[in-house]
C-alpha positions in Angstrom: 114.5 22.6 50.2 116.3 24.2 53.1 117.5 27.0 51.0 114.0 27.5 49.5 112.3 27.5 52.9 114.9 30.0 54.2 114.2 32.5 51.4 110.4 32.5 51.3 108.4 35.0 53.2 104.8 36.1 53.2 102.5 34.7 50.5 104.7 32.0 49.1 104.9 28.3 49.1 107.7 25.8 48.2 107.0 23.2 45.5 109.4 20.5 44.4 112.7 19.5 45.8 113.3 17.2 42.8 116.3 17.0 40.5 118.3 19.5 42.6 115.7 22.2 42.3 112.7 23.7 44.1 110.1 26.1 42.7 108.7 29.0 44.8 105.1 29.7 43.9 102.7 32.5 44.9 100.3 31.5 47.6 98.0 34.4 46.7 97.5 36.9 43.9 99.6 39.9 44.6 102.8 41.7 43.9 106.3 40.1 44.2 108.6 42.0 46.5 112.3 41.0 46.4 115.1 41.9 48.7 117.5 42.4 45.9 120.7 43.1 47.9 120.2 39.9 49.9 119.4 37.9 46.8 122.7 39.1 45.3 124.6 38.3 48.5 123.3 34.8 48.7 123.8 34.1 45.0 127.4 35.2 45.5 128.0 32.3 47.9 128.2 29.8 45.0 127.2 26.1 44.5 123.5 27.1 44.1 121.5 29.7 42.3 118.2 31.5 43.1 116.5 33.0 40.0 113.4 35.2 40.3 111.0 37.2 38.3 111.4 41.0 38.3 110.8 42.9 41.5 107.3 44.5 41.9 105.7 42.3 39.2 102.1 41.2 39.6 101.6 37.4 39.9 98.6 35.2 40.3 98.0 32.5 42.9 99.9 29.3 41.9 102.3 31.0 39.5 106.0 30.2 39.8 108.0 33.3 40.8 111.4 31.9 41.5 113.5 28.7 41.5 116.3 27.5 43.7 118.8 25.2 42.0 121.7 23.2 43.4 124.5 22.9 40.9 126.9 20.3 42.3 125.9 16.9 43.7 126.2 18.1 47.2 126.4 21.4 49.2 128.5 21.7 52.4 126.4 22.0 55.6 128.3 25.2 56.4 127.0 26.9 53.3 123.4 25.9 54.0 123.8 27.3 57.5 125.2 30.6 56.0 122.0 31.0 53.9 119.7 30.2 56.8 121.6 32.7 59.0 121.6 35.4 56.5 117.8 35.1 56.0 117.3 35.0 59.7 119.4 38.1 60.3 118.4 40.2 57.2 114.9 39.0 56.4 113.5 36.8 53.7 114.4 37.3 50.0 110.8 37.0 48.6 107.3 38.0 49.6 104.1 38.1 47.7 102.0 40.9 49.1 98.2 40.5 48.4 96.3 43.3 46.6 94.4 45.3 49.2 92.9 48.3 47.3 89.3 48.0 46.2 88.1 51.4 45.3 89.6 54.0 42.9 88.5 57.3 41.6 89.6 59.5 38.7 89.8 63.3 38.2 89.7 63.9 34.5 91.1 67.3 33.6 90.8 69.3 30.4 88.6 72.2 29.4 87.8 70.6 26.0 86.5 67.5 27.8 84.7 69.6 30.4 82.9 71.6 27.7 82.0 68.5 25.7 84.2 69.2 22.7 86.1 66.0 23.2 84.8 62.7 24.5 86.6 61.4 27.6 88.4 58.1 27.2 90.4 58.0 30.4 87.5 56.5 32.5 87.1 53.4 30.2 90.9 52.8 29.9 91.5 53.1 33.7 88.5 50.8 34.4 90.1 48.1 32.2 93.5 48.5 33.8 92.3 48.3 37.4 89.8 45.4 36.9 92.4 42.6 37.0 93.5 43.7 40.4 89.9 43.4 41.8 89.5 47.2 41.9 86.5 49.2 40.7 86.7 52.7 39.3 83.9 54.0 41.6 84.0 57.7 40.7 85.0 59.8 37.8 84.9 63.6 37.9 85.5 65.9 34.9 87.0 69.3 35.7 88.4 72.1 33.6 92.1 73.0 33.5 91.9 74.9 36.8 94.2 74.3 39.8 91.5 74.9 42.4 88.9 72.7 40.6 91.4 69.8 40.3 92.3 70.1 44.0 88.6 70.2 45.0 87.8 67.1 43.0 90.8 65.2 44.5 89.6 66.1 48.0 86.1 65.0 47.1 87.3 61.6 46.0 89.4 61.3 49.1 86.4 62.1 51.2 84.3 59.5 49.3 86.7 56.8 50.4 88.7 56.2 47.2 91.9 54.4 48.1 93.7 55.4 44.9 93.1 58.6 42.9 94.1 59.1 39.3 94.5 62.7 38.1 94.3 62.3 34.3 95.4 64.9 31.8 97.6 65.9 28.8 100.7 66.1 31.0 102.9 64.6 28.3 101.8 66.9 25.5 100.7 70.2 27.1 103.4 72.5 28.6 100.6 74.5 30.3 99.1 71.5 32.0 98.3 72.3 35.7 97.5 68.8 36.9 100.5 68.4 39.2 99.8 71.9 40.5 96.3 70.8 41.4 97.6 67.7 43.1 99.9 69.8 45.2 97.0 72.3 46.0 95.0 69.4 47.3 97.6 69.0 50.1 99.2 65.9 48.6 102.9 65.4 49.0 104.6 64.8 45.7 107.0 61.9 45.7 108.2 62.0 42.1 107.2 63.9 39.0 108.5 61.7 36.1 109.6 58.1 36.3 112.3 56.1 34.5 109.9 54.0 32.5 108.6 54.4 29.0 106.2 55.1 27.5 104.3 57.6 29.7 107.4 58.6 31.7 105.7 61.8 32.7 103.8 60.1 35.5 103.4 61.9 38.8 103.3 60.1 42.2 101.9 61.7 45.3 100.4 60.8 48.7 97.3 62.5 50.2 97.0 61.3 53.8 98.1 57.8 52.9 96.1 57.7 49.7 98.1 57.5 46.4 97.4 60.2 43.9 98.7 59.3 40.4 99.2 62.1 37.8 98.3 60.1 34.7 99.5 61.4 31.4 97.7 61.1 28.0 100.1 58.5 26.8 98.1 55.9 28.8 95.3 56.3 26.3 97.4 54.9 23.5 97.0 51.4 24.8 99.5 48.8 25.7 101.7 48.7 28.7 103.0 52.0 30.1 104.7 53.4 33.2 101.4 53.4 34.9 101.2 49.6 34.7 104.7 49.5 36.3 103.6 51.2 39.5 100.1 49.8 39.8 101.0 46.4 41.4 102.8 48.0 44.4 100.1 50.7 44.7 97.3 48.1 44.8 99.3 46.0 47.4 99.0 49.0 49.7 102.7 50.0 49.4 103.8 53.6 49.7 106.2 54.0 46.7 109.7 55.0 47.7 111.9 57.1 45.4 114.5 54.4 45.5 112.0 51.7 44.4 110.8 53.8 41.4 114.3 54.7 40.3 115.3 51.1 40.4 112.5 50.4 37.8 114.7 52.1 35.2 116.5 48.8 34.9 114.0 47.1 32.5 111.9 50.2 32.2 112.1 50.1 28.4 110.7 46.5 28.4 107.4 47.1 30.1 105.7 43.9 28.9 107.1 42.3 32.1 104.6 44.5 34.1 101.5 43.4 32.1 98.8 41.8 34.2 
């Protein structure tokens, strides 16, 4: 119980303390954030183990996200103190950050859709993906394959108070796609163009004055779990994605069922 209490941070509660183990459960619905280097360091001390779910996975209130297990019949006091001191000096291992985003918008690009030759499917797919997070797709704007039109629509959604903006297109299949150019033209700072998760690795991440803009490829329309689902939990928890966090998702990026929510 001392180890469990030392490791938990925001949004977690300790349950158990029986049979040499204690479960750590989410105290709220949100995204699990793990200090992986500290977890590795503490697990390297021996005599006990802390096993967790994957970093940045979505979890519901009451779900078990980790377990602390004592392996021998007793643990020296000095080792318990080492864990407590490490967590005091380097921060807690686990946090569950609540989802904060409530309003999203989508810019749907493509001249064929704009002219009515093809029926848009992005709006319905995105609405289904964001609903479990308590987010509504408040606006959807259809524009042609034009850099300035895309940039204007992104700016319009930003002015309308959208806290996340999806820029949807055929990025994964069309070499002439200008969606990322439109994102840049809106004034957004591109963090990454392409992520180490499959399918839909051609996903763009940008920030427009603290609002995430996600370049969303056509692969998202195929259904199932994609790279977009991998980044949504941290996005909806109000996190600004770091390049290092996204790169680390390559470990397990081919088994995206872990990100399903």
